[in-house]
C-alpha positions as CSV (number, residue, x, y, z in Angstrom):
1,M,-22.5,15.6,0.1
2,L,-22.5,15.7,-3.7
3,K,-23.7,12.1,-3.8
4,T,-26.5,12.9,-1.4
5,I,-27.6,15.8,-3.5
6,L,-27.4,13.6,-6.7
7,L,-29.4,10.9,-5.0
8,A,-32.0,13.4,-3.9
9,I,-32.3,14.8,-7.4
10,I,-32.7,11.3,-8.8
11,L,-35.3,10.3,-6.3
12,L,-37.2,13.6,-6.9
13,F,-37.0,13.0,-10.6
14,S,-38.3,9.5,-10.1
15,G,-41.2,10.7,-8.0
16,V,-42.1,13.3,-10.6
17,V,-42.0,10.8,-13.4
18,A,-43.9,8.3,-11.3
19,N,-46.7,10.8,-10.7
20,N,-47.0,11.6,-14.5
21,S,-48.3,9.3,-17.2
22,F,-44.7,8.3,-17.8
23,G,-44.5,6.6,-14.4
24,A,-45.6,3.3,-15.9
25,D,-42.4,3.3,-18.0
26,L,-40.0,4.0,-15.2
27,K,-37.4,1.2,-15.1
28,I,-34.4,1.5,-12.7
29,G,-31.5,-0.8,-12.2
30,Y,-28.1,-0.6,-10.6
31,V,-24.6,-2.1,-11.0
32,D,-21.7,-2.4,-8.5
33,L,-18.8,-1.4,-10.7
34,N,-16.2,-2.5,-8.1
35,K,-17.7,-5.9,-7.9
36,A,-17.9,-6.2,-11.7
37,L,-14.3,-5.1,-11.9
38,N,-13.1,-7.5,-9.2
39,E,-15.1,-10.5,-10.3
40,S,-14.7,-10.4,-14.1
41,K,-12.1,-12.7,-15.6
42,R,-10.0,-9.8,-17.0
43,G,-10.5,-7.9,-13.7
44,R,-9.1,-10.8,-11.7
45,E,-6.2,-11.1,-14.1
46,A,-5.5,-7.4,-13.7
47,K,-5.6,-7.7,-9.9
48,A,-3.2,-10.6,-10.0
49,E,-0.8,-8.6,-12.2
50,L,-1.0,-5.7,-9.9
51,E,-0.4,-7.9,-6.8
52,A,2.7,-9.4,-8.5
53,L,4.0,-5.9,-9.1
54,I,3.3,-4.9,-5.5
55,K,5.1,-8.0,-4.3
56,Q,8.1,-7.3,-6.5
57,K,8.3,-3.6,-5.3
58,Q,7.8,-4.7,-1.7
59,S,10.7,-7.1,-2.0
60,Q,13.0,-4.4,-3.3
61,I,11.9,-2.1,-0.5
62,D,12.4,-4.8,2.2
63,E,15.8,-5.5,0.8
64,L,16.9,-1.9,1.0
65,E,15.4,-1.5,4.5
66,K,17.3,-4.6,5.6
67,K,20.5,-3.0,4.2
68,I,19.9,0.2,6.1
69,N,19.2,-1.6,9.3
70,N,22.5,-3.6,8.9
71,Q,24.4,-0.3,8.2
72,R,22.9,1.2,11.4
73,A,23.7,-1.8,13.5
74,E,27.2,-1.9,12.2
75,F,27.6,1.8,12.8
76,E,26.4,1.5,16.4
77,K,28.9,-1.3,17.0
78,Q,31.8,0.7,15.5
79,A,30.8,4.2,16.6
80,G,33.2,4.3,19.6
81,A,36.2,3.0,17.6
82,L,35.7,5.4,14.6
83,S,37.3,8.7,14.2
84,E,35.0,11.8,14.0
85,Q,35.5,12.0,10.2
86,A,34.8,8.3,9.7
87,R,31.7,8.5,12.0
88,Q,30.4,11.4,9.9
89,E,31.0,9.6,6.7
90,K,29.1,6.5,8.0
91,Q,26.2,8.7,9.1
92,S,26.2,10.4,5.7
93,Q,26.1,7.0,4.0
94,I,23.2,5.9,6.2
95,E,21.3,9.2,5.5
96,K,21.9,8.7,1.8
97,A,20.6,5.2,2.0
98,I,17.5,6.4,3.9
99,Q,16.9,9.0,1.2
100,D,17.3,6.3,-1.5
101,Y,14.8,4.2,0.5
102,Q,12.2,7.0,0.6
103,K,12.6,7.7,-3.1
104,L,12.2,4.0,-3.8
105,V,9.0,3.8,-1.8
106,Q,7.6,6.9,-3.5
107,D,8.6,5.6,-7.0
108,A,7.1,2.2,-6.2
109,Q,3.8,3.8,-5.0
110,S,3.6,5.9,-8.1
111,E,4.4,3.0,-10.4
112,V,1.8,0.8,-8.7
113,E,-0.9,3.5,-8.9
114,K,-0.1,4.1,-12.6
115,K,-0.3,0.4,-13.3
116,R,-3.6,0.2,-11.4
117,R,-5.0,3.0,-13.5
118,D,-3.7,1.5,-16.7
119,L,-5.2,-1.9,-16.0
120,T,-8.6,-0.7,-14.7
121,T,-9.4,2.3,-16.9
122,G,-10.0,0.2,-20.0
123,I,-12.0,-2.5,-18.1
124,I,-14.3,0.1,-16.5
125,K,-14.9,1.8,-19.8
126,E,-15.9,-1.5,-21.4
127,L,-18.2,-2.3,-18.4
128,K,-19.8,1.1,-18.8
129,D,-20.4,0.5,-22.5
130,I,-22.1,-2.8,-21.6
131,I,-24.3,-1.1,-19.0
132,E,-25.2,1.6,-21.5
133,D,-26.1,-1.2,-24.0
134,I,-28.3,-2.9,-21.5
135,G,-30.0,0.3,-20.6
136,R,-30.7,1.3,-24.2
137,K,-31.8,-2.2,-25.4
138,E,-34.0,-3.0,-22.3
139,G,-35.5,0.5,-21.9
140,Y,-34.1,1.4,-18.5
141,T,-34.8,5.0,-17.4
142,I,-31.7,5.0,-15.2
143,I,-29.0,2.6,-14.1
144,L,-27.2,3.7,-10.9
145,E,-23.8,2.8,-9.6
146,S,-24.0,1.1,-6.2
147,S,-20.4,0.5,-5.0
148,E,-20.3,3.7,-3.0
149,G,-23.1,2.6,-0.8
150,L,-25.6,4.9,-2.4
151,I,-28.3,2.2,-2.6
152,L,-29.4,1.1,0.8
153,Y,-32.3,-1.0,-0.3
154,S,-33.7,-2.2,-3.6
155,K,-36.2,-4.8,-4.8
156,E,-34.7,-8.1,-6.0
157,G,-34.0,-8.1,-9.7
158,L,-32.7,-4.5,-10.0
159,D,-29.1,-5.5,-9.5
160,L,-27.6,-5.9,-13.0
161,T,-24.0,-6.6,-11.8
162,S,-23.9,-10.3,-12.5
163,R,-25.4,-9.9,-16.0
164,V,-22.8,-7.2,-16.7
165,I,-19.9,-9.5,-15.6
166,K,-21.3,-12.4,-17.7
167,I,-21.6,-10.2,-20.8
168,Y,-18.2,-8.7,-20.3
169,D,-16.5,-12.1,-19.8
170,E,-18.3,-13.4,-22.9
171,R,-17.1,-10.5,-25.0
172,Q,-13.5,-11.0,-23.8
173,K,-13.5,-14.6,-25.2
174,K,-14.2,-13.4,-28.7
């Protein structure tokens, strides 16, 4: 809803400016920040690093899950032969393992999300700086962000994403 209102304000502003003598100076572009993030060299490296962390955490989770399943299967086989106290102890061990599993999953999700934020925040800030530089140097009135599907149609040449990625990758080499 907020995006729709923002787009309406932008379009209204564009219409007002276009009807004034300033209309000739109206210059609009857009950038898909998600695409820039995912296709830049540093963005691809960050994505690979994040995927490696996810794989490591998933391996730990799978290992603990397998252990719990083995404990359950063993318990079911032995349940008839165990005393009431031994059965309760085994059930408590399994419940503790399940709690440990749930904590491991939560911790892994938190760690992955923190790592994702840490890896992408700096990249996005640098991408925005490049976009601002392009806007200032080339006299853009406004540069929109298009990854949220806000732009349904635009003339060819308004998408600045590839240029932003190229400039970003060049700056990273320095």
